[in-house]
C-alpha positions as CSV (number, residue, x, y, z in Angstrom):
1,M,0.0,0.0,0.0
2,S,1.3,3.4,-0.9
3,T,2.4,5.5,2.0
4,N,3.3,8.7,0.2
5,Y,2.5,10.8,-2.9
6,T,1.1,9.4,-6.1
7,V,2.9,10.3,-9.3
8,F,0.2,12.7,-10.2
9,Q,0.4,14.4,-6.7
10,I,4.2,14.8,-7.1
11,I,3.8,16.4,-10.5
12,S,1.0,18.7,-9.4
13,I,2.3,19.8,-6.0
14,F,5.9,20.3,-6.9
15,G,5.1,21.3,-10.5
16,S,2.9,24.1,-9.4
17,A,5.6,25.2,-6.9
18,A,8.1,25.2,-9.7
19,I,5.8,27.4,-11.8
20,G,5.5,29.7,-8.8
21,V,9.3,29.9,-8.5
22,M,9.5,30.7,-12.2
23,S,7.0,33.5,-11.7
24,I,9.2,34.9,-9.0
25,I,12.3,34.8,-11.2
26,C,10.3,36.3,-14.0
27,F,9.1,39.1,-11.8
28,H,12.2,40.0,-9.8
29,V,15.1,38.9,-12.0
30,L,13.8,39.2,-15.6
31,K,11.6,42.2,-14.7
32,K,8.6,40.9,-16.7
33,P,5.6,41.5,-14.4
34,R,2.9,40.5,-16.9
35,A,4.6,37.2,-17.7
36,A,5.1,36.7,-14.0
37,L,1.4,37.2,-13.3
38,F,0.5,34.7,-16.1
39,L,2.8,32.1,-14.6
40,L,1.3,32.7,-11.2
41,F,-2.2,32.3,-12.7
42,A,-1.0,29.0,-14.2
43,A,0.3,27.8,-10.9
44,A,-2.9,28.7,-9.1
45,T,-5.0,27.0,-11.7
46,F,-2.7,23.9,-11.8
47,I,-2.7,23.2,-8.1
48,R,-6.4,23.9,-7.6
49,F,-7.6,21.8,-10.5
50,S,-5.3,19.0,-9.2
51,I,-6.1,19.1,-5.6
52,I,-9.9,18.7,-6.2
53,S,-9.1,15.3,-7.7
54,Y,-6.8,14.1,-4.9
55,D,-9.6,12.5,-2.8
56,P,-11.9,10.1,-4.7
57,Y,-14.5,10.3,-2.0
58,L,-16.5,12.9,-0.1
59,N,-15.1,14.3,3.2
60,F,-17.1,14.1,6.4
61,W,-17.4,17.7,7.5
62,D,-19.1,19.4,5.7
63,E,-18.5,18.4,2.1
64,Q,-20.7,15.3,1.8
65,F,-23.7,17.2,3.1
66,H,-23.2,20.1,0.7
67,A,-22.6,17.6,-2.2
68,L,-25.7,15.6,-1.5
69,V,-27.9,18.7,-1.3
70,A,-26.4,20.0,-4.5
71,K,-27.0,16.7,-6.3
72,N,-30.7,16.8,-5.2
73,M,-31.0,20.4,-6.4
74,M,-30.0,19.2,-9.9
75,K,-33.6,18.0,-10.3
76,N,-35.3,20.8,-8.4
77,P,-33.1,23.9,-7.7
78,F,-35.7,25.5,-5.5
79,M,-36.1,22.5,-3.3
80,P,-32.9,22.1,-1.2
81,M,-33.1,18.6,0.3
82,L,-30.7,16.3,2.1
83,Y,-33.1,13.4,2.2
84,S,-35.0,13.8,-1.1
85,D,-37.0,10.6,-0.4
86,P,-37.2,10.1,3.4
87,V,-38.9,7.0,4.8
88,L,-38.3,7.7,8.5
89,P,-39.6,10.8,10.2
90,V,-37.2,13.8,10.2
91,Y,-36.6,16.7,12.6
92,P,-36.4,20.0,10.7
93,G,-33.7,21.3,13.1
94,N,-31.2,18.5,12.6
95,W,-29.2,19.6,9.6
96,V,-27.2,16.3,9.3
97,S,-30.3,14.2,8.8
98,N,-33.3,16.4,7.9
99,S,-35.2,16.6,4.6
100,V,-35.5,20.2,3.6
101,W,-32.0,21.7,4.0
102,L,-31.7,25.4,4.7
103,H,-28.6,25.2,6.9
104,K,-26.7,27.3,4.3
105,P,-28.1,29.7,1.6
106,P,-28.3,28.1,-1.8
107,L,-26.0,30.0,-4.2
108,F,-22.9,27.9,-3.8
109,L,-25.1,24.8,-4.0
110,W,-26.6,26.0,-7.3
111,Q,-23.1,26.4,-8.6
112,M,-22.2,22.9,-7.6
113,A,-25.4,21.5,-9.1
114,I,-24.8,23.3,-12.4
115,S,-21.3,21.9,-12.6
116,M,-22.5,18.4,-11.9
117,K,-25.3,18.8,-14.4
118,I,-22.6,19.6,-17.0
119,F,-19.8,17.2,-16.0
120,G,-21.6,14.4,-14.2
121,V,-22.2,13.6,-10.5
122,N,-18.6,13.1,-9.2
123,E,-16.2,14.7,-6.8
124,F,-14.3,16.7,-9.4
125,A,-17.4,18.3,-10.9
126,M,-18.7,19.1,-7.4
127,R,-15.5,20.8,-6.4
128,L,-14.8,22.5,-9.7
129,P,-16.7,25.8,-8.9
130,S,-14.5,26.3,-5.8
131,A,-11.3,25.8,-7.9
132,L,-12.5,28.4,-10.4
133,M,-13.6,31.0,-7.8
134,S,-10.3,30.6,-5.9
135,V,-8.3,31.4,-9.0
136,L,-10.4,34.4,-9.7
137,T,-10.0,35.6,-6.1
138,M,-6.3,35.6,-6.5
139,L,-6.6,37.8,-9.6
140,M,-8.9,40.2,-7.6
141,I,-6.4,40.4,-4.8
142,Y,-3.7,41.3,-7.3
143,S,-6.0,43.9,-8.9
144,V,-6.8,45.7,-5.7
145,A,-3.2,45.8,-4.4
146,R,-2.0,47.0,-7.8
147,R,-4.5,49.8,-8.0
148,W,-3.9,51.2,-4.5
149,L,-0.3,50.2,-3.7
150,N,2.1,49.0,-6.4
151,K,2.9,46.0,-8.6
152,Y,5.4,44.5,-6.1
153,I,2.9,44.3,-3.2
154,A,0.2,43.1,-5.7
155,F,2.4,40.2,-6.8
156,Y,3.5,39.3,-3.3
157,A,-0.1,39.2,-2.1
158,A,-1.3,37.1,-5.0
159,L,1.7,34.7,-4.5
160,L,0.7,34.2,-0.8
161,F,-2.9,33.5,-1.7
162,T,-2.0,31.1,-4.5
163,F,0.0,28.9,-2.2
164,S,-2.1,29.2,0.9
165,A,-2.5,25.7,2.4
166,F,-5.7,26.5,4.3
167,M,-7.3,27.9,1.1
168,L,-6.3,24.8,-0.8
169,D,-7.9,22.7,2.0
170,L,-11.1,24.5,1.6
171,V,-11.1,24.1,-2.2
172,S,-10.4,20.4,-1.8
173,G,-13.3,19.9,0.6
174,Y,-11.0,18.8,3.4
175,N,-11.7,21.6,5.9
176,S,-15.2,22.0,7.4
177,T,-17.3,24.8,5.7
178,D,-15.3,24.0,2.6
179,H,-17.0,25.1,-0.6
180,N,-19.3,27.4,1.2
181,D,-16.4,29.5,2.5
182,V,-14.6,29.5,-0.8
183,A,-17.7,31.0,-2.5
184,F,-18.2,33.4,0.4
185,I,-14.6,34.7,0.2
186,F,-15.0,35.1,-3.5
187,Y,-18.1,37.2,-3.4
188,V,-17.0,39.3,-0.5
189,T,-13.7,40.0,-2.1
190,A,-15.5,40.8,-5.4
191,S,-17.6,43.4,-3.5
192,F,-14.4,45.1,-2.2
193,W,-12.8,44.8,-5.6
194,A,-15.8,46.5,-7.3
195,W,-15.9,49.2,-4.7
196,S,-12.2,49.9,-5.0
197,K,-12.8,50.4,-8.8
198,Y,-15.9,52.5,-8.1
199,L,-13.8,55.0,-6.0
200,M,-11.8,55.8,-9.1
201,N,-14.6,57.3,-11.2
202,K,-17.9,57.0,-9.1
203,N,-19.6,55.0,-11.9
204,C,-23.1,53.8,-11.2
205,K,-22.5,50.5,-13.0
206,L,-19.7,49.7,-10.6
207,A,-22.0,50.6,-7.7
208,L,-24.5,48.1,-9.1
209,L,-21.6,45.5,-9.3
210,V,-20.8,46.2,-5.6
211,G,-24.4,45.5,-4.7
212,L,-24.6,42.4,-6.9
213,A,-21.5,40.9,-5.3
214,A,-22.6,41.7,-1.8
215,G,-26.1,40.2,-2.4
216,C,-24.5,37.0,-3.8
217,A,-22.3,36.9,-0.6
218,V,-25.4,37.0,1.6
219,L,-26.9,34.3,-0.6
220,V,-23.9,32.1,0.2
221,K,-23.5,32.5,3.9
222,W,-25.6,35.3,5.4
223,L,-25.6,39.0,6.5
224,P,-21.8,39.3,7.0
225,G,-21.7,39.4,3.2
226,L,-22.9,43.0,3.5
227,L,-19.5,44.0,5.0
228,I,-18.6,46.2,2.1
229,F,-21.4,48.6,3.0
230,A,-19.8,49.1,6.4
231,S,-16.6,50.0,4.7
232,W,-18.4,52.3,2.2
233,G,-20.4,53.9,5.0
234,A,-17.3,54.6,7.1
235,A,-15.5,56.0,4.1
236,I,-18.4,58.5,3.6
237,L,-18.5,59.4,7.3
238,F,-14.8,60.2,7.5
239,S,-14.3,61.8,4.1
240,K,-15.4,65.4,3.7
241,N,-15.4,65.2,-0.1
242,M,-17.7,62.1,0.0
243,R,-20.0,63.5,2.6
244,A,-20.6,66.6,0.4
245,N,-21.2,64.6,-2.8
246,G,-24.9,63.7,-3.1
247,K,-24.2,61.3,-6.0
248,I,-22.3,59.1,-3.5
249,Y,-25.4,58.6,-1.4
250,L,-27.5,57.8,-4.4
251,H,-25.0,55.2,-5.6
252,F,-24.7,53.7,-2.1
253,G,-28.5,53.4,-2.0
254,I,-28.6,51.8,-5.5
255,A,-26.0,49.3,-4.5
256,F,-27.7,48.4,-1.3
257,V,-31.1,48.0,-3.0
258,C,-29.4,45.8,-5.7
259,S,-28.1,43.5,-2.9
260,L,-31.6,43.3,-1.4
261,I,-33.0,42.3,-4.9
262,V,-30.4,39.5,-5.1
263,F,-30.9,37.8,-1.7
264,L,-34.4,38.8,-0.4
265,P,-36.4,36.8,-3.0
266,W,-34.9,33.5,-1.9
267,N,-35.5,34.3,1.8
268,I,-39.1,35.3,1.2
269,Y,-39.6,32.2,-0.9
270,A,-38.0,29.9,1.7
271,A,-39.9,31.5,4.6
272,Y,-43.2,30.9,2.7
273,M,-42.4,27.4,1.4
274,F,-40.6,26.0,4.4
275,P,-41.8,28.0,7.4
276,A,-40.7,25.6,10.1
277,E,-37.2,24.9,8.7
278,Y,-36.7,28.6,7.9
279,A,-37.7,29.7,11.4
280,I,-35.3,27.2,13.0
281,T,-32.5,28.2,10.6
282,F,-33.0,31.9,11.2
283,T,-33.0,31.5,14.9
284,A,-29.9,29.3,14.7
285,K,-28.0,32.0,12.7
286,S,-28.6,34.7,15.3
287,G,-28.0,32.2,18.1
288,H,-24.3,31.9,17.0
289,I,-23.7,35.3,18.6
290,W,-25.1,34.4,22.1
291,N,-24.7,30.6,22.3
292,V,-22.0,28.1,21.6
293,V,-23.2,26.0,18.7
294,E,-22.1,22.3,18.3
295,G,-19.1,22.8,20.7
296,H,-17.4,25.5,18.6
297,S,-16.2,27.8,21.4
298,G,-13.1,29.8,22.2
299,G,-11.7,32.7,24.1
300,I,-11.6,36.4,23.1
301,F,-8.3,35.9,21.3
302,Y,-9.4,32.8,19.4
303,H,-9.4,34.4,16.0
304,F,-6.1,36.2,16.7
305,H,-4.4,32.8,17.4
306,S,-6.2,31.1,14.5
307,M,-4.4,33.4,12.1
308,D,-1.4,31.0,12.3
309,K,-3.6,28.2,11.2
310,I,-5.5,29.9,8.3
311,Y,-2.5,31.8,6.9
312,A,1.0,30.6,8.1
313,T,2.8,30.1,11.4
314,G,3.8,33.4,13.0
315,I,1.4,35.6,11.0
316,K,-0.5,36.7,14.1
317,W,2.6,38.5,15.4
318,M,3.1,40.3,12.1
319,I,-0.4,41.4,11.3
320,V,-0.5,44.6,13.3
321,P,2.8,46.1,12.0
322,A,1.8,44.8,8.6
323,L,-1.5,46.7,8.7
324,V,0.2,49.9,10.0
325,L,2.6,49.8,7.1
326,M,-0.1,49.1,4.6
327,M,-2.3,52.0,5.8
328,R,0.7,54.3,5.6
329,R,1.3,53.4,2.0
330,I,-2.3,53.8,0.9
331,R,-2.6,57.5,0.0
332,F,-6.3,57.5,-0.8
333,H,-8.1,58.3,2.4
334,E,-11.4,56.6,1.5
335,I,-9.8,53.2,0.6
336,R,-7.7,53.3,3.7
337,T,-10.8,53.8,5.9
338,G,-12.7,51.1,4.1
339,A,-9.8,48.7,4.4
340,I,-9.6,49.3,8.2
341,V,-13.3,48.6,8.7
342,F,-13.1,45.6,6.3
343,I,-10.7,43.8,8.6
344,V,-11.3,45.2,12.1
345,L,-15.1,44.9,12.1
346,P,-15.2,41.1,11.5
347,F,-12.5,40.5,14.1
348,I,-14.5,42.4,16.7
349,V,-17.8,40.8,15.9
350,F,-16.6,37.2,15.6
351,S,-14.3,37.5,18.6
352,A,-17.3,38.7,20.7
353,S,-19.6,35.9,19.4
354,A,-20.0,32.8,21.5
355,T,-19.6,30.4,18.5
356,K,-16.2,30.4,16.9
357,M,-14.6,28.6,13.9
358,P,-11.3,29.3,12.3
359,A,-12.6,30.4,8.9
360,F,-15.0,33.0,10.2
361,T,-12.5,35.8,9.8
362,L,-11.4,34.7,6.3
363,I,-14.0,37.2,5.1
364,S,-11.2,39.8,5.6
365,S,-8.4,37.7,3.9
366,L,-8.1,40.2,1.1
367,I,-6.7,42.8,3.5
368,V,-4.6,40.3,5.4
369,Y,-2.8,39.1,2.3
370,I,-2.2,42.6,1.1
371,A,-0.9,43.7,4.5
372,I,1.6,40.8,4.8
373,A,2.7,41.6,1.3
374,T,3.3,45.2,2.2
375,L,5.4,44.1,5.2
376,M,7.5,41.9,2.9
377,Y,7.9,44.8,0.5
378,E,9.0,47.2,3.3
379,V,11.5,44.6,4.6
380,I,13.0,44.3,1.1
381,L,13.2,48.1,0.8
382,F,15.0,48.3,4.1
383,F,17.7,45.9,3.0
384,R,17.9,47.2,-0.5
385,P,20.8,49.6,0.2
386,R,22.8,46.7,1.7
387,Y,22.6,44.5,-1.4
388,A,22.1,47.1,-4.2
389,R,25.9,47.3,-4.9
390,F,25.8,43.6,-5.7
391,K,23.4,44.3,-8.7
392,Q,22.3,40.9,-10.0
393,T,23.1,39.2,-6.8
394,G,20.7,41.4,-5.0
395,K,17.8,40.4,-7.3
396,Y,18.5,36.7,-6.7
397,F,18.6,37.4,-3.0
398,V,15.1,38.8,-3.1
399,A,13.9,35.9,-5.3
400,I,15.3,33.4,-2.8
401,I,13.4,35.2,0.1
402,L,10.2,35.0,-1.9
403,V,10.7,31.3,-2.7
404,L,11.1,30.6,1.0
405,T,8.0,32.6,1.7
406,L,6.1,30.6,-0.9
407,F,6.9,27.3,0.9
408,W,6.1,29.0,4.2
409,F,2.5,29.4,3.1
410,Y,2.4,26.3,0.9
411,N,3.1,23.8,3.8
412,V,3.7,20.7,1.6
413,D,3.7,18.6,4.8
414,S,0.1,19.6,5.5
415,I,-0.9,18.5,2.0
416,Q,0.9,15.2,2.3
417,Y,-0.7,14.6,5.7
418,K,-4.3,15.3,4.5
419,H,-4.3,13.9,1.0
420,T,-1.9,10.9,1.1
421,S,-1.5,7.8,3.2
422,W,1.5,9.3,4.9
423,K,0.1,8.9,8.5
424,K,-1.8,5.9,9.8
425,E,-4.8,7.8,11.2
426,I,-5.3,9.5,7.9
427,E,-4.5,6.4,5.9
428,F,-7.3,4.5,7.8
429,Y,-9.8,7.3,7.1
430,R,-8.9,7.5,3.4
431,D,-8.9,3.8,2.9
432,Q,-12.3,3.4,4.6
433,R,-13.9,6.1,2.6
434,R,-12.5,4.8,-0.7
435,Q,-13.7,1.3,0.3
436,S,-17.2,2.6,1.0
437,V,-17.4,4.5,-2.3
438,K,-16.3,1.4,-4.3
439,I,-19.0,-0.6,-2.7
440,F,-21.7,2.1,-3.2
441,K,-20.8,2.5,-6.9
442,F,-20.9,-1.3,-7.3
443,M,-24.4,-1.5,-5.7
444,N,-25.7,1.3,-7.8
445,N,-24.9,-0.6,-11.0
446,Q,-26.5,-3.8,-9.8
447,S,-29.9,-4.6,-11.3
448,N,-31.0,-6.6,-8.2
449,Y,-31.4,-3.5,-6.1
450,A,-34.6,-1.5,-6.9
451,K,-34.1,2.3,-7.1
452,N,-36.6,2.8,-4.2
453,S,-34.6,0.5,-1.9
454,V,-33.9,1.5,1.7
455,F,-30.5,0.7,3.3
456,V,-29.8,0.8,7.1
457,N,-26.9,0.2,9.4
458,C,-24.4,2.2,7.3
459,K,-21.3,3.3,9.2
460,Q,-21.6,6.7,10.9
461,Y,-22.3,9.4,8.2
462,D,-21.8,6.9,5.4
463,A,-25.5,7.1,4.6
464,V,-25.1,10.6,3.2
465,M,-22.2,9.5,1.1
466,M,-24.2,6.5,-0.1
467,M,-27.1,8.6,-1.3
468,F,-24.7,10.8,-3.3
469,Y,-23.2,7.8,-5.2
470,T,-26.5,5.9,-5.5
471,H,-30.3,6.3,-6.1
472,F,-31.1,4.7,-2.8
473,T,-32.3,6.1,0.6
474,A,-29.9,5.2,3.4
475,Y,-29.6,5.6,7.2
476,D,-26.7,5.3,9.6
477,G,-26.8,2.6,12.3
478,V,-29.6,0.2,13.3
479,P,-33.1,1.9,13.5
480,D,-35.0,1.6,16.8
481,E,-38.2,-0.4,17.1
482,I,-40.5,2.5,16.2
483,Q,-38.4,3.3,13.1
484,M,-38.4,-0.3,12.1
485,Q,-42.2,-0.2,12.1
486,Y,-42.1,2.7,9.6
487,L,-39.7,0.7,7.4
488,E,-42.0,-2.4,7.5
489,R,-45.0,-0.3,6.5
490,C,-43.2,1.6,3.7
491,G,-43.8,-1.1,1.2
492,R,-40.2,-0.8,-0.2
493,P,-37.3,-3.3,-0.3
494,V,-35.3,-2.8,3.0
495,Y,-31.7,-4.0,3.3
496,A,-29.3,-3.9,6.2
497,F,-25.5,-4.2,6.1
498,D,-24.5,-7.0,8.4
499,N,-21.8,-6.0,10.9
500,G,-21.6,-9.5,12.3
501,A,-23.4,-8.7,15.6
502,M,-27.0,-8.7,14.4
503,D,-28.2,-12.4,14.9
504,N,-31.4,-11.5,16.8
505,F,-32.1,-8.6,14.4
506,W,-32.8,-10.9,11.4
507,E,-35.2,-13.1,13.5
508,E,-37.1,-10.1,14.8
509,Y,-37.3,-8.3,11.4
510,P,-37.6,-10.9,8.7
511,F,-38.7,-8.3,6.1
512,V,-35.1,-6.9,6.1
513,T,-32.6,-8.5,3.7
514,P,-29.1,-8.8,5.1
515,I,-26.1,-7.8,3.0
516,R,-23.1,-9.9,3.8
517,H,-21.3,-10.7,0.5
518,L,-20.0,-7.1,0.1
519,R,-18.1,-7.2,3.4
520,Y,-18.9,-3.6,3.9
521,W,-18.2,-3.5,7.7
522,E,-14.8,-5.1,7.3
523,T,-11.8,-2.8,7.5
524,V,-9.3,-2.7,4.7
525,A,-6.8,-4.4,6.9
526,E,-9.2,-7.2,7.6
527,K,-9.9,-7.7,3.9
528,E,-6.2,-8.0,3.2
C-alpha cells in the first residue's frame, strides 16, 4: 500500500511550486511582471484543479452534506433537500439528517449543481466551482493591491494566496465549511474589488456591481456578506469630499437595493415554502452570537491565534505592524478607511460571538494578504541599500526570500498529511472512505437493487455519502423499534449491512434482507 504521494500528486504539488518559482524569477530577476502574473495564474490553476481530484470520496465535514444537497438540487433547484425521499420521520432542526435543508443559503449549492449537471455527478465536478472561484479571487487580490499600492505588493499578495495551504484545503473539501467559505470569500472579495474600482470614477454601473457581489455573498452565507457597506459607510463618514457629494449617497442606496434584490427573493420564498425549517435556521444563525453551537467555542483571542492556522505560522505577530505599514502606504483616504473597517469589524464581531470557527475571519483575507505583502515589501526596501551594490546578486537574494515565503505558506507537509496515506490515522480514514465509495458504486450498478430500496446500518455518516453515489435512501446505524415499524409499512425493499453482531435482528425483522457478501463492515486491513 502506498504511504506517500502518487505520481500525479508529485507532478501537481511540486510542478505548481516550480511554476511559482518561475513566476518569482520572471518578476524580480527578468523584470517581466505580466509574464510573472501569467505564470502565477497558471500555478494557481494547476494546483487547484489538481487538488480537487486528490480525494476520490466525499469528506465528512461538511463536504458530503453540501454535495448531496447540490445533487438533489439538480432535479429541483428551488427545493434544497438532504433526504430527497425520506422514509423515516425527520426533525427539521437537525441539519445532518433532515429533509428540507436550509442550513446554508443556496447560491454555492446551485453552482455545484450546475457543474455536476454539465460534467456528471462526481467529486471533481462538485469541487470545480471552488477551484475556479479561488483562482479568480487571486486575480482580484492582485488587482486591488496593484491599483492602490504597487505591482510589487500586488504580486506578493497574489503569491501568498496562490499557495495558501488553508485555502487549498477549503477548495479540496477537506476543511469544514469547505466550498461554502470559498464562495463566500470570492463574493465578499468581489464586492471590495468592485468598490475599489468605483472609488476611481464613481460610476453607477460599478456601484451596481458592488451590490450584486454583496447580495451574492449573503446568498452564500448570510448577512456578514454585506460587510462592504460598512466599509463604504465609514468612508463616507470620515471623508469630507464624499459627505458633500450627493451622488455618492445615491450610488450607495442603489448598490444596497441591488443587494436586497439579489438575496431577499430567496429568503421570502424559503420562509413561505418551508416556514418551520426557515424559522429554525433563522433562529440558529442569530444564536451563533449568544450561544456556543455544536461545541465551537473559544476565548476572546481565538481568531487572533487562529491566524497562524489559516495563513501561516507566525502571522498573528506580524499582522498589526503589517496593517500599519499598509495604511501608511495607501494614500487615498477613502480606501484606507474602508480597508480598516473591512478587517477590524469582522474580528471584533466574531471575537465577541460565542460560536467560533477558524474560517469566520477569512472574510477579511483580502486585506490580510495585502498587509503581509506590504510588510514583505518594506523589509525588502529596508535591506535594498545593503545589497544594491551587488546588482544581479541582490535580485537573486530577493527571489530566494520569496521562494522561502512561498513554501512557508504552501506547507507541503500539510498537503501530504491530509491527501496521502503518509500517517496511519489519515491512511485509515482515506482507505475506509474509498472502500465505501467502491461498494456504493458497485451496488448502484446492480440490477438486483430497486431504485426505491432503503438501506440501514451504514457506518456513521456513510449514509449521506451512499445517497450521493446511488439512487437509494440510506440511514446510519440500526433503527430503533418505532423506526423499524415505519420501514415495515413503507412497502419498499429494505436491506441492512450485516456487521456480524445482528443475529437477533434478522429473526425479529424478517422483512429486512441482510447484505453480507459485500463485506462492507470489514476494514481494509481485515480484507487484506
